[in-house]
N, C-alpha and C positions, 0 to 999 in steps of 0.2 A: 717183463719190462725191458725195453732196450732204450735206455735214456742216454741222451747226448746233450752237450752244450755247443753252441756255435754263436759267433758274433751276430748281433742284431743287424739286419740289412734294412735299407730304406723300404723295401717291399714288405718288411715285417711290421712297420710303424702302425698300420691300421689295427692289427691284432694286439700289439702292445698298448696302444691308446685305449682300445676298447676294454681290455682286461684291466687296465689301471682304473678306468672310469667305473667299472663294475665293483671295484674295491676301494674307491676313493675315501670312504669313511675311515679306512685304516692307513691311507697313504696321502701324499700331497697330490693335488691335481696336476695333470699333464696335458699339454697340447703339443702339436708337432714341433713347434719351435723349442719348447722346453725339453722335449725328448731329445732333440738333436743336440742341445747344449749339454744335457746329462751324459749322452754318449761321448761327446767331445771331452768332458771332464773325466770320465770313467776310465779306470784302468781295465775294467772288464764291463761289457754290457752284452749279456748273452741271452739268446733264446734257449729255453728249455724245450727239448724235443722228446717225445715218447713214441717210439717206432716211427720216427720221421714226421709226426704230427705236432704242431706247435701246442705246447702244454703250459707254458709260463715264460717268465723272464726274470733275470736277475741283474742288478747294477751294483758294481763295486768301485770304491774310490781308494786309491792309494794316498799316502801323505803327500802334502806339498802342492795339491791342486788348488785352484782358485774357486772351487765349488762353494756356493753361497748358502749352504744349509746351516742353520743354527746348530743342529746336532753334530754335523761334521765339524764345525768350528769348535764346539765344546771338546770333542775328542782331540782335535788338533792342538788346542791350548793345553790340554791335560797331558797328552802322550807324545807330542812332538812328531817324530817320524816312526814311532813304535806302535802303530796300529794300522789295520786294514779295515775299511769301513763298508759294511753292508748297507747300502742305501735303501734298496727295496728288493724283495723277492716275492713273486706273485705266481700262484698256480691257478689255472682254470679249475673251477669246481669239479668238472668232469674227470679230472686227473688226480684228485685228492685221494688219500689213503691207498696209494700204490707204491710208496717208497720214494717218490720223486723228491720230496723235501729232504729226506736223508741223503739222497744222492747229491743234490745241489749243495747242501751244507758240507758233505765230505769234501767236495771239490773246492768250496770257498775256504774251508779250514786249511786245506793244503796250500792254497794260494796265499793265505794270511801268515803262514808259518815264518817266512823270512822277516816279517814285520813284528812278530812277537805276540800279536794280539788281534783277534777278530772282534770288531766293535760294532754295536748297533743300538737301536732303540726300539721299544715296543710300547704301544699305547697302554697306559694304565688308567686314564680318565678321557674318554670312555674305555673301559677295559677290553683288552684282546686276550682273554683267558687262554684260548687255544694256543696262541703264539707264546705267551708267557710260560705255559706248561711245556711246550716243545723245546724252548730254549733252556729252561731249567733242566730237563731230562738230558740235554746234550752237555750239561756242565757249565753253562753260562752263569755268571754271577751278576747280581744287581750292584751297580756302582753309585747311582744317584737318581733322583727324580728331577725333571726339568720341565717347566711350563713352556709350551710352544704354541703360540696363538691361543686358541680356545681349548687346547688339549694339554694333557699332562703325559709325559713319556717317562719310562724308566730306562736309563742307560745301562746296557748289559755288555759284558765282554767275556771272551773265552781266550785265556792265555794259550799260546802255542803249545801243542801237546795235549790240549784238552783238560788242563789242570785248573781252570777257573782263574782266580787272581793270581 
């Protein structure tokens, strides 16, 4: 595996939108206008590449943005400027089980270190068991459950240095 991250470019939008649509049951919907807004709000909005081929994408938010996500707002109210928010990470099914998820999370955890905490949410109703297990293995701890529309999510975080809370 030769994995890299690079900023999402306008030419990448069709790939990102298609990948998001194929996983929309675990994410919020995106159209081109919303993707452009996410990129504008984001501290990082990167394409995941495996040997130069698009394999996924990741969107990260730093504190202090005007991002309108309920979950981002929950973390902002709770942690002020002491969190770095993983809005979404998606890998194409063709690239799963190759270590790309670990690669992306290693980079995001490094990026979150100055903020003290990497924060995110995972669907628990309907459950995303694979994601919950992945995050628990990496040391993320469950902070709370939150109803978001017709879903319930578990708020999870990893303190800088991988120590959980």
